[in-house]
C-alpha positions, 0 to 999 in steps of 0.5 A: 468344119476345120476349126470346129472342136466338135461335130454333131450329126444324126444317123439314118441307121445304127447297126447293132452287129458292128456298132456302126452309124450310117448317115445318108446325104446328097450334099456331103456336109455330113461327111465333113461334120463327122470326119474333120472335127476331133470329136464326133457326137451322134444323136439318134433315136432308138428306132434307128437301130437295125440288127445287121449290115444286111438289114441296113443295106436293104433299108438304104435302097428302100430309103433312096428310092422312096425319097428321091428316086435314086438307086442310092444316095450320093453319100452313104457313110458308115462310121464305126468308132474313132480313127485308128492309128493308121487312119489319115482322118476321122475323129479322135473321140466318137460318142453315140447318144440314144434318144427315147423321148417317148418312143418306148411308150409307143411299143405298148400302144396301137401306134407302135407301127410308126416306129418303122418310119425311115423318114423317106418323105414319100408320104409328104410328097403324095399328101394333098394336105401337105402339098397345099399348106406346106411344112411350116404350117405344121409348127413341129419338127415332123411334118406331113402324115408321119408328123401328124402321128409322131408329133402328138406323142412327142409334144403331147396331144394337147399341143399337137391336137390339130395335126391328126385332123389335117388329113383327108384320109385319101390313103395315098400316104399308106399306099406309097409308104415303103414300110407299109405303115397304116398312117390313116389308121394311126391318125384316126386313133389320135382323133379318137383319143382327142374326142375321148378326152374331150380335147375338141372344143364344143364348137368343133363338135357341133360343127362336125355334128352339123356337117354330118347331119347335112352330109346324110342328106345328099340333096341338101348337101349339094345345095349347100356345097353349090351355094358355098362355092358360089359365095367363096368364088365371088369373094375371091374374084379378082385375086383368085384367093381369100385373105380371110376365111370365117372359121378358117383363121388357122389357114389364112393367118399364114397364107391365102386360101385359094378361091374355088371355081364358080361351080361345084364338082357335082355341077361340073360332073353333071355338065360333063355327063350331059356333053358326053350324052349329047355327043353320043346322040349327035353320032 
């Protein structure tokens, strides 16, 4: 940090009222980066702009609570231009670069709600898909439910088509989002865009049609699910995981697939109900 000629940081918020930038960290590296080098360059996207200091203060409390459960982060630093003559430290030059990268296009679309995201990570912490597969499997800068909405816009739906499909639509991401972003609805819109433009392969469409046909027949669905669980459980016996899964190469290329238990959820539920009924009868 001492020998660097330029320090480059991002910003959690940009305050229009004062021209200040705000970075939020728990390590302090951001402070060193922006205060020790003679030049400080801030690179931030346009949706980080907030009108006033009061708006920034409200969002800072929301950000820390939703991200790490803190009242405030350890370091919350405001920078307003280069150092003045009486200042002991700080950069001699201060530059702010506003990044669009497709964000303005979202303003005229139904997906504009994602621009409210403050990058707290609450949706990722509660997403069953993200917690199971991890961040690297997304292959993009932004991960989890919010990444499944942002990445197709930035990188193109053809490149990030699989991300909106990486959701069970359980709704937990929307429930914990402090900005009330309807993430399942936005992912569904990307799915509809992919289907409308025929980006999904014929095999994927036939697989979905087949699953829908089976799902509409409960008895057949239970038989198929029970049979699949038994087969996968037997294949993973000993290791408790599967190194290869037919039609699941996207998963098993990066990690093993956990082998299921030897019984389906419905079978386990029926067994539990039978035990409860038997217990009541004994009483």
